[in-house]
N, C-alpha and C positions, 0 to 999 in steps of 0.2 A: 655134747648134747646132752639134753636131759626130755622125756619125752613122755605124757602123759595122755596115755592110752585109754580111753572110757569106751567100753565095747564089752554086751552081752555074753555075746559067744565064745564060752571058753576054750574054744578049739581054735577061733583066729587070735588069738590072743597067744595062745601057747606057739602056733605059729609064727606068728612076728615077734615075739619073745629071742626067738632063735637066732633071726634075720638082727633085730636091734643089737643081739650080744655079739654077732659077728661084725656086727659096724663098730664094736664097743661103744655104743649109747647106753647111757643110765635109762629106766623107764620103770613106770609106774603105774598097773594097771587097777581100774575101776573099773565094775560090772555093773554099775546102774546109773541112772542121772544123777541119784542122789548123793551118792560116795562119789564119785566124779566130782562134780561141783564142791565138795566138800574140800578135796585134795587139792581144787584149784584156790580154793576161799582160803585156805590155811596158811600158805604160802606162794601166792601168785607170781614173787619174780625165780622160783624156783625153776619155774618149767619153761623150756627153750620154744615149744612146741606140742600142739593137742591136737591127735587124730580124736572124732568124736561119732561115734555111730548112730544115725538117727532112730533109728528105734531100739527105745531104753524103757526097762522096766521103773516104775516110779517118778522116774522125769523125762519124758522125751530128749531128742537131742536139739530140736528145735529150741522147746524153754532154755537148755542147757548151754546152748547159744548165747542166746540173748544175754543171759547173766554171767556169760564171762566178758562176752564183750559191755556190757555196764564196767564190766572192774576192768579192762583190759583192752583198748583200741587197737596195740600192738600186735599180742604173742599171737601168734600163724597157725592159723587154725583151718585142720584138713576136715571135711564131711566124708567120713566110711555112708552108703545106702545102699540098701538092695530095691529102693527104689530107682525109676529109671525114668519118671515122667520128666518132663521141662517143668508142670509147676512145681517139682517137690526141689530140684537139681538149682533152680532159680532162687527159690524162696529159701534153699541155703545159703547163699551167695548173698542174698540179699539184706539178710540178718547177720552177715559179717563171716560167714566163710570164707578162706581164703584161697583154697579150693577142695574139690570134690572127688572121689574116685566110685565109680559102682560096682558093688559085689555083684557080681565073684572078681577077685580082685586077682593079679598076680601077686606075691612081697616084692617081686624086687620093681616090679612097678612103683608100687605105694613106696621103697624103698627110695627111689630116681624122684620122687613128688616131693618128698620128707625132704632131701638132700636140696633138690633146689628151693625148694622155700624158706627155708634156713639160712640157706644161704646168701640171698638175698633179702633176706629179713638183717642180718650181720654186717657184711660189706656195706647195705644201702645202694648195689648196682657200682656198674662201672660207668660214672659218665663221663662223655669226651667233649664237654660243655668248660668251656674253659674262660675264667671271666675275671677282669680286672680287681675284684673284691673279694681276697681270700678267703673269707668266710663262708661264702657262699658256690655253688657249682652253677648255679642257673639262676640270671637276674634280668628282666625287662626293667621297664617304666615304672610295671606295675607289681611285678613277682617275683620272690628270690625263693629260694630254696638251695637247702643243705640237706648234701647225703649225709654226711656226719651224725648232725643231732636229729636226721628223720623229721627236717620239722620247714612248713610250707608258708609261706605269707603272700596274700592279696593284699597291696595298698597298707602295708604295714599291719596289716592284722592276721592274725594267724589262721590258719587252717586246721582248725582241731580232729583231734580223733581218728585221724588216719589211718585205716588198716596199712599194715605190709603192701600186698598188692596195689592198694588205693594210691601209696607213695609213688610205687616203682612206675605204674601209671601213668599217673600225672607230672612224675620226672622227665621218662619215655614219650610223651606229648609235649610239652616246656622246653626239653632241650633242645624242639627243632619247632619254632612257632611258625604257625601258618601253612607245615609239611602235613598232608594228610597220609594216614594210616589206615590202611584197610583189617577187618578184624582180625585176619589171616596172619597180617604183620605182628598186628599187636597180640597175640598169643604168642606167638615165636620170640616175640622182645622181653616180655616180660613174664611171660610161663614157662620159660625157653625149653616147651617141650611141646609136641602136637599134640593140640585138642582134635583132631580131624577135622576140623572143619567145625569143632562147638562154638558158632558165634556168641553164645546164647551165655557165657560165661563173660565177654568181655563189654554186653548191652547190660547187663547186671552193676559190674563194677563201675560203670559209666555213671547209671542210673543213681549210684551211692557216693561218688566222686561229685558229683552235680549238687545235689544234697546239700553235702558239707560246704562246700564251696560258696553256695549263694548264700548261706549262713552269714559270709561275711562279705559277700559284694555280689556285683553282678558277673555273669558269668560267662566263663573264659573256656568252655568245651565246648565245640562245635559240631555239629551234625552235619558233615558233606553228605548228601544222601545219593544214594547207591554204590557210594564207595567206604565211609568211614570215618573216621574223626580228626579234629586237628584241635590245637590250642593255639588261640588269637585274643590277645588283650589289647589290641594296637586301637580298637574301638573304645578303649575307657577315655583315651588320651583327646576324645569330642567333649 
């Protein structure tokens, strides 16, 4: 795995360098937003994952994240932030971050987050759903999804620009049509670790996922008030 770490705090970078070396990962450090964006633009396919500080000189993390997502909708992106406010965290997720870690953080925690996010982006998750269409892991009358190609279609129109976490969230819901998942269940199934009840993470990703679905057809992600969310495209038959 090759990581781009955009972080202006040199002590944090040096600390993580040691842990990255221990894991056997390649990494590139960038110490301001412009440098980090230039590194990514020079070869977007060269990096398997990006960690991005929110507070950066020259170009802040929010602006960098927007530029990165304009270039690639799929590269896993973890935002590092010293801010612990709901608006900052939701905004980070809203513009395309797959995850966030609040400073100060344990290097072991960040390593675990990186491994979980990279693993799911690399293998597309383990789908238990089987169909008679070998090209797709999930199929309904109106929807189909392939974890191999990381593509999802509604009424044969591709739902474009899905981030790794948005794809995994959609796969989890669509693999069990009409089943209601609580936010805590989705945190454990999609993110693979405890978020200690931080349900805003799920809500932010659901919001972005719905926006992308609505570009191609009717909404199939439904809110079950007081419980959570479910996938249901049966209404499209009418």
